[in-house]
C-alpha positions as CSV (number, residue, x, y, z in Angstrom):
1,M,70.2,104.0,83.0
2,T,73.1,105.3,80.8
3,K,73.0,109.0,79.9
4,R,73.9,109.8,76.3
5,Y,74.1,113.6,76.4
6,V,77.4,115.5,76.0
7,N,78.3,117.8,78.9
8,P,78.1,121.4,77.5
9,I,81.2,122.5,79.5
10,A,83.3,119.7,78.2
11,A,82.0,120.1,74.6
12,G,82.8,123.8,74.7
13,C,86.4,123.1,75.9
14,F,86.7,120.6,73.1
15,L,85.7,123.1,70.4
16,I,88.1,125.6,71.8
17,S,90.9,123.1,71.7
18,L,90.0,122.3,68.1
19,A,90.0,126.0,67.2
20,V,93.5,127.1,68.5
21,A,96.5,125.6,70.2
22,V,99.8,127.2,71.2
23,V,102.3,125.3,73.3
24,A,105.8,125.7,74.7
25,P,108.7,126.5,72.4
26,D,112.1,125.0,73.0
27,S,112.6,126.7,76.4
28,Q,116.1,125.4,76.6
29,A,117.1,128.0,74.0
30,V,116.7,130.7,76.7
31,G,118.0,128.6,79.6
32,L,114.6,127.7,81.1
33,Q,113.4,124.3,82.2
34,I,109.9,122.7,82.5
35,T,109.9,119.7,84.9
36,P,107.2,117.3,86.1
37,R,105.4,118.3,89.2
38,P,103.9,116.0,91.9
39,W,100.4,117.2,90.8
40,Y,101.0,115.8,87.3
41,R,102.6,112.6,88.6
42,H,99.4,111.8,90.4
43,Y,97.2,112.4,87.4
44,D,97.6,109.2,85.2
45,R,98.6,106.9,88.0
46,Y,97.6,103.7,86.0
47,E,99.5,104.7,82.8
48,Y,102.7,102.7,83.1
49,G,104.9,100.7,80.8
50,N,106.4,101.3,77.5
51,D,104.4,103.8,75.3
52,W,104.2,101.3,72.4
53,R,100.9,102.7,71.1
54,Y,101.4,105.6,68.8
55,G,97.7,106.3,69.0
56,K,98.1,107.8,72.5
57,P,98.1,111.7,72.5
58,S,99.5,112.1,76.0
59,D,103.2,112.6,75.0
60,Y,104.1,116.2,74.3
61,D,106.8,115.2,71.8
62,A,104.7,114.1,68.9
63,Y,106.4,112.4,66.0
64,Y,106.0,114.8,63.0
65,N,106.4,112.9,59.8
66,F,105.3,115.5,57.2
67,K,107.1,118.9,56.7
68,V,106.1,121.7,54.4
69,G,108.3,124.7,55.0
70,E,108.1,125.4,58.7
71,L,104.9,123.5,59.1
72,S,105.2,120.0,60.6
73,L,102.3,117.4,60.6
74,A,102.0,114.1,62.3
75,M,99.4,111.6,61.2
76,T,99.3,108.1,62.7
77,G,96.7,105.4,62.1
78,R,96.1,102.2,64.0
79,L,93.8,99.2,63.5
80,A,93.5,96.6,66.2
81,A,91.4,93.5,66.9
82,Q,90.8,92.8,70.6
83,W,89.3,89.9,72.5
84,S,88.3,90.0,76.2
85,D,86.6,87.5,78.5
86,N,85.2,90.2,80.8
87,N,84.2,93.2,78.8
88,N,83.6,96.6,80.5
89,R,80.9,97.4,77.9
90,A,78.8,94.3,78.4
91,G,75.2,94.9,77.6
92,S,73.7,93.0,80.6
93,A,74.8,93.9,84.1
94,G,76.0,91.0,86.3
95,T,76.9,88.7,83.4
96,K,80.5,88.2,82.2
97,E,80.5,88.9,78.4
98,E,83.3,87.9,76.0
99,G,84.0,88.5,72.4
100,W,86.0,90.2,69.6
101,S,86.0,93.9,68.7
102,L,87.6,96.0,66.0
103,I,89.3,99.3,66.9
104,P,90.3,101.9,64.3
105,E,92.2,104.9,65.7
106,L,93.7,108.1,64.2
107,T,96.1,110.7,65.8
108,V,96.9,114.0,64.2
109,G,99.4,116.5,65.4
110,V,100.4,119.9,64.0
111,N,103.5,122.1,64.8
112,Y,104.3,125.5,63.5
113,P,107.1,127.7,64.9
114,V,105.9,131.3,64.9
115,S,109.1,132.7,66.5
116,P,111.9,131.6,68.7
117,Y,109.6,132.2,71.6
118,L,106.4,130.7,70.3
119,N,105.2,127.5,68.7
120,I,101.8,126.7,67.4
121,N,101.1,123.1,68.3
122,F,98.0,120.9,68.5
123,S,97.2,117.2,68.9
124,V,93.9,115.2,68.8
125,S,93.3,111.5,69.0
126,A,90.1,109.6,68.5
127,G,88.8,106.2,67.5
128,Y,85.8,103.8,67.6
129,R,85.1,100.3,68.8
130,Y,82.9,97.9,66.8
131,Y,81.7,94.6,68.3
132,F,81.1,91.7,66.0
133,N,78.6,90.2,68.4
134,S,76.2,92.7,70.0
135,Q,75.9,90.5,73.0
136,A,79.6,90.8,73.7
137,G,79.4,94.6,74.2
138,E,78.2,97.9,73.1
139,N,79.8,99.8,70.2
140,G,81.2,103.1,71.3
141,F,83.4,106.2,70.8
142,F,87.0,105.2,71.5
143,V,86.5,102.6,74.2
144,S,89.7,100.7,73.4
145,G,90.7,99.4,76.8
146,D,91.7,100.2,80.3
147,S,92.5,103.9,80.8
148,D,92.3,104.8,77.1
149,V,91.0,108.2,76.0
150,A,90.2,110.4,73.1
151,A,91.9,113.7,73.8
152,A,92.7,117.2,72.5
153,E,95.4,119.5,74.0
154,T,96.1,123.2,73.7
155,G,98.3,125.6,75.5
156,A,100.6,128.7,75.4
157,T,104.0,129.7,76.7
158,F,104.9,133.4,77.0
159,I,108.6,134.0,77.4
160,L,108.8,137.1,79.6
161,G,112.6,137.3,79.7
162,E,115.7,135.1,79.9
163,D,114.8,134.1,83.5
164,H,111.0,133.7,83.7
165,Y,107.9,132.7,81.7
166,I,104.2,132.0,82.0
167,T,102.6,128.8,80.5
168,F,99.0,127.8,79.9
169,H,97.9,124.3,79.2
170,D,94.5,122.6,78.6
171,R,93.8,119.0,78.1
172,L,90.3,117.6,77.3
173,T,89.7,113.9,77.5
174,F,86.8,111.5,77.0
175,E,87.6,108.5,79.2
176,S,86.1,105.1,78.8
177,D,86.4,101.8,80.7
178,T,88.9,103.2,83.2
179,L,90.8,100.8,85.4
180,A,90.0,103.1,88.4
181,T,86.2,102.5,87.9
182,N,86.7,98.7,87.8
183,T,88.9,99.0,90.9
184,Y,86.4,100.9,93.0
185,A,83.0,101.1,91.6
186,N,82.0,97.8,89.9
187,T,79.2,96.4,92.1
188,D,77.9,93.7,89.7
189,P,78.0,90.1,90.9
190,D,79.6,87.1,89.2
191,N,83.1,88.6,88.9
192,T,82.2,91.2,86.2
193,T,83.6,94.6,85.4
194,A,81.7,97.9,85.1
195,E,81.0,100.4,82.3
196,A,82.0,104.0,82.7
197,E,82.4,107.0,80.5
198,S,83.3,110.6,81.6
199,W,84.6,113.9,80.3
200,R,87.6,115.4,82.0
201,N,89.1,118.8,81.4
202,V,92.3,120.1,83.1
203,A,93.4,123.7,82.6
204,S,96.6,125.0,84.3
205,L,98.5,128.3,84.5
206,T,102.1,128.3,85.6
207,Y,104.6,131.0,86.4
208,A,108.3,129.9,86.5
209,R,111.4,131.9,87.3
210,N,115.1,131.2,87.5
211,L,116.2,133.0,90.7
212,N,119.9,132.4,90.0
213,P,122.0,129.8,88.3
214,D,121.3,127.2,91.1
215,W,117.7,128.1,92.2
216,R,114.4,128.3,90.3
217,T,110.7,128.3,91.4
218,E,107.3,127.4,89.9
219,L,103.8,128.4,90.9
220,M,100.8,126.8,89.3
221,Y,97.0,127.1,89.5
222,A,94.9,124.3,87.9
223,Y,91.2,123.9,87.4
224,E,89.8,120.4,86.7
225,I,86.3,119.3,85.7
226,R,85.2,115.7,85.6
227,R,81.7,114.7,84.5
228,S,80.5,111.2,84.5
229,Q,78.1,110.1,81.7
230,E,76.4,107.3,83.7
231,D,73.9,107.7,86.5
232,D,75.5,104.9,88.5
233,F,78.8,106.8,88.7
234,E,77.5,110.4,88.9
235,Y,79.0,110.7,92.4
236,Q,82.5,110.8,90.7
237,S,81.7,114.1,89.0
238,F,83.5,117.0,90.6
239,D,85.2,120.4,90.1
240,K,88.7,120.8,91.6
241,H,90.9,123.8,92.2
242,S,94.6,123.3,92.8
243,F,97.6,125.5,93.8
244,D,101.0,124.0,93.4
245,W,104.4,125.5,94.4
246,N,107.9,124.1,93.8
247,L,111.3,125.5,94.7
248,W,114.2,123.7,92.9
249,W,117.9,123.7,94.0
250,Q,120.6,122.4,91.6
251,M,122.5,120.8,94.4
252,L,124.9,118.9,92.1
253,R,125.4,118.6,88.4
254,N,123.0,115.7,88.2
255,V,120.8,116.3,91.3
256,E,117.9,118.8,91.6
257,T,115.9,118.9,94.7
258,G,113.6,121.1,96.8
259,P,110.3,121.5,98.7
260,Y,106.8,121.6,97.2
261,F,103.4,122.5,98.5
262,T,100.0,121.6,97.0
263,F,96.5,122.8,98.0
264,S,93.4,121.2,96.4
265,R,89.7,121.8,96.8
266,Y,87.2,119.2,95.6
267,I,83.6,120.1,95.0
268,F,81.4,117.1,94.1
269,D,78.3,117.4,92.0
270,T,76.0,115.3,94.2
271,G,75.4,115.2,97.9
272,E,76.5,111.6,98.2
273,R,80.2,112.6,98.7
274,N,81.9,115.1,101.0
275,D,83.5,118.2,99.6
276,R,87.1,118.4,100.9
277,E,90.3,120.3,101.1
278,T,93.7,118.7,101.0
279,Y,97.1,120.2,101.9
280,E,100.3,118.5,100.9
281,L,103.8,119.5,101.9
282,G,107.0,117.6,101.0
283,V,110.3,117.3,99.2
284,T,111.0,116.2,95.7
285,A,114.2,115.3,93.8
286,N,115.3,114.3,90.2
287,I,118.6,112.5,89.8
288,E,120.3,111.7,86.5
289,D,123.2,109.2,86.1
290,A,122.5,108.1,89.7
291,F,125.2,106.1,91.7
292,G,127.6,106.9,88.9
293,L,125.7,104.8,86.4
294,E,125.1,106.4,83.0
295,N,121.4,106.4,81.9
296,L,120.1,105.6,85.4
297,S,117.5,108.2,86.4
298,L,115.5,108.6,89.6
299,S,112.5,110.7,90.5
300,I,111.5,110.9,94.1
301,N,109.0,112.9,96.2
302,G,107.7,112.4,99.7
303,G,105.2,114.4,101.7
304,W,102.4,114.6,104.2
305,E,98.8,115.3,103.4
306,I,96.3,117.1,105.7
307,L,92.7,116.4,104.9
308,N,89.8,118.7,105.9
309,S,86.4,117.3,104.6
310,D,82.8,117.9,105.2
311,T,80.9,115.0,106.9
312,N,77.9,112.9,106.2
313,D,76.2,110.0,107.9
314,F,78.6,107.5,106.3
315,A,82.0,109.0,105.7
316,D,83.6,111.0,108.5
317,D,87.3,110.0,108.4
318,D,89.6,113.1,108.3
319,D,92.9,111.3,109.1
320,D,96.1,112.9,107.8
321,G,98.6,110.7,106.0
322,P,101.8,110.3,104.0
323,T,102.2,110.5,100.2
324,A,105.3,109.3,98.2
325,N,106.4,108.5,94.7
326,F,109.6,106.7,93.6
327,T,110.4,106.0,90.0
328,I,113.7,104.5,88.6
329,Y,114.6,103.9,85.0
330,Y,117.8,102.2,83.8
331,E,118.8,101.7,80.2
332,P,122.3,100.3,80.1
333,E,124.1,100.2,76.8
334,G,122.8,97.1,75.1
335,A,119.4,95.6,74.7
336,L,117.7,96.0,78.0
337,G,115.7,98.8,79.7
338,H,114.4,98.5,83.3
339,R,111.6,100.4,85.1
340,V,110.9,100.3,88.8
341,R,108.1,102.3,90.3
342,T,106.4,102.6,93.7
343,S,104.1,105.2,95.2
344,Y,101.9,105.7,98.2
345,R,99.1,108.2,97.8
346,R,95.5,109.0,98.6
347,N,92.8,108.6,95.9
348,H,90.0,111.2,96.5
349,E,88.3,110.8,93.2
350,D,87.2,107.2,92.6
351,P,86.1,105.4,95.8
352,N,82.5,105.0,96.5
353,P,80.4,107.5,98.6
354,L,80.7,105.4,101.8
355,V,84.4,106.4,102.2
356,N,86.3,109.7,102.0
357,Y,89.4,108.3,100.3
358,A,91.5,105.2,99.7
359,D,95.2,104.8,100.4
360,E,97.0,103.2,97.4
361,L,100.3,101.5,97.6
362,L,101.8,100.7,94.2
363,L,104.7,98.4,93.4
364,G,105.7,97.8,89.8
365,Y,108.4,96.7,87.5
366,G,108.9,96.7,83.7
367,I,111.5,95.5,81.2
368,D,112.1,96.2,77.5
369,I,114.1,93.6,75.6
370,K,115.4,94.7,72.2
371,A,116.0,91.4,70.4
372,T,116.9,93.1,67.1
373,D,116.6,96.6,65.6
374,D,113.1,95.7,64.4
375,L,111.8,93.4,67.3
376,I,111.1,94.5,70.9
377,F,109.6,92.6,73.8
378,T,108.0,94.6,76.7
379,A,106.6,93.2,80.0
380,D,105.2,95.0,83.0
381,V,103.6,94.0,86.3
382,D,101.9,96.3,88.9
383,W,100.5,95.4,92.3
384,L,98.1,97.7,94.2
385,D,97.2,97.5,97.9
386,I,94.1,99.5,98.4
387,N,92.9,100.5,101.9
388,E,89.7,102.5,102.0
389,S,89.0,104.9,104.9
390,D,86.1,104.8,107.3
391,Q,84.5,101.4,107.3
392,G,85.7,100.6,103.7
393,E,87.5,97.5,102.5
394,H,91.1,96.5,102.3
395,Y,91.9,94.6,99.1
396,N,94.4,94.1,96.3
397,L,94.7,94.4,92.5
398,I,97.4,92.9,90.2
399,R,98.0,93.8,86.6
400,F,100.4,92.1,84.1
401,W,100.9,92.8,80.4
402,V,103.3,91.7,77.8
403,T,103.8,93.1,74.2
404,T,105.8,92.0,71.2
405,T,106.3,94.7,68.6
406,Y,107.8,94.2,65.2
407,W,108.6,97.0,62.7
408,I,107.8,95.8,59.2
409,T,109.1,99.1,57.8
410,P,110.4,102.3,59.5
411,D,106.8,103.6,59.4
412,T,104.7,100.4,59.9
413,S,104.7,98.1,62.9
414,C,102.6,95.2,64.1
415,D,102.1,94.1,67.7
416,V,100.6,91.3,69.8
417,S,99.7,92.0,73.4
418,Y,98.2,90.2,76.3
419,W,97.2,91.7,79.7
420,F,95.6,90.3,82.8
421,T,93.9,92.2,85.6
422,E,92.5,90.7,88.9
423,K,90.9,92.4,91.9
424,Y,90.8,90.1,94.9
425,R,90.1,90.0,98.7
426,S,87.1,92.3,98.0
427,S,83.3,92.0,98.1
428,N,83.2,92.7,94.3
429,D,86.3,90.8,92.9
430,Y,86.8,90.5,89.2
431,R,89.2,88.9,86.7
432,K,89.9,89.9,83.1
433,N,92.0,88.6,80.3
434,T,92.6,90.6,77.1
435,V,94.4,89.8,73.8
436,E,95.0,92.4,71.1
437,I,96.6,92.3,67.7
438,G,97.3,95.6,66.0
439,V,99.0,97.3,63.1
440,T,100.2,100.9,63.3
441,H,101.3,103.1,60.4
442,R,102.8,106.6,60.4
443,F,101.7,108.2,57.2
């Protein structure tokens, strides 16, 4: 039975996010840098490809299209029609449902520079899905596809001096129809997908300091809450504490590298899953203009994870294992952009209660083709090899999507997209085709 209440913790964080938001100023003005950490790289592991949808709030550099004095405002609307032959929100379990839906979305961002050391900034994105045929699916709050969310973000950066600062960041999301759930948790027969909704809030506090011109360090604490809104997936609800440390060395003009250490503690809401602690130690590097090629960037990290979990009658595997990420992006002068990505990591959040974790190997490639100044073609393909611990399964998932975007005016674009997802070699395989036609306008 589906629960329709709103988690009070998540709702409270949402109201706080709506009330106030202060995020990082231009830290480059005082010689500081904020770089991605392995903890963040692991967060949205299925969000790949070109960010062609303006409705997504996840980028920190919002496009501000109104300006009144020092106040900047971004407002972007989107209207899309989508057809799917295997809808996550199907009303009857075990039956493949297909049909059309209409999806209006709105994203709002505000930016106000209080001082050279402080910016007031806030963004929120939300939408709605309406099904023309009630048998094809269930209308719902922003359930517009795999891994899409409604979100609000807030934060603060306090410049303590020319060489150190403290940042706070909070992101609240309402997640629907996630690819992770369809990968791990769909147990319906007849090649169908699963319904899932959950609240997730991630709050982090980071201290960063430049030790000298070539060395800098970062120390972060993060607290994450995830609450499933369906009884069937309640075992995915958890609280998580994380400590993350990075030491960066500017080895060359275009090469930054150093060790990192991460500690995480998962506390699950139900007794179905084992609470656990993970320790990860490794080395990471960011390289710009790699191999002497301008606009070729690489991001690499590799480490080893040590797992210490409680045990139950089903899952008792505490094997240690490697983690790694490799991303390369190349945009030569001209009309093409290339993205290559690969990672090997452990997923502790989504697998079913019969296993402690699942090892995920990701291989992916994407390309952008700029036919004209107003017409862009984008294509991406990802392949996942998923190996569950204990007595779990070993299976695969492939995902392919292609998009054509045409700018009617500098502020209005239309797009046509197709994506295909298939899970195979599993006891609960599924296949899904989706087509979407949308119009986006920046007011």
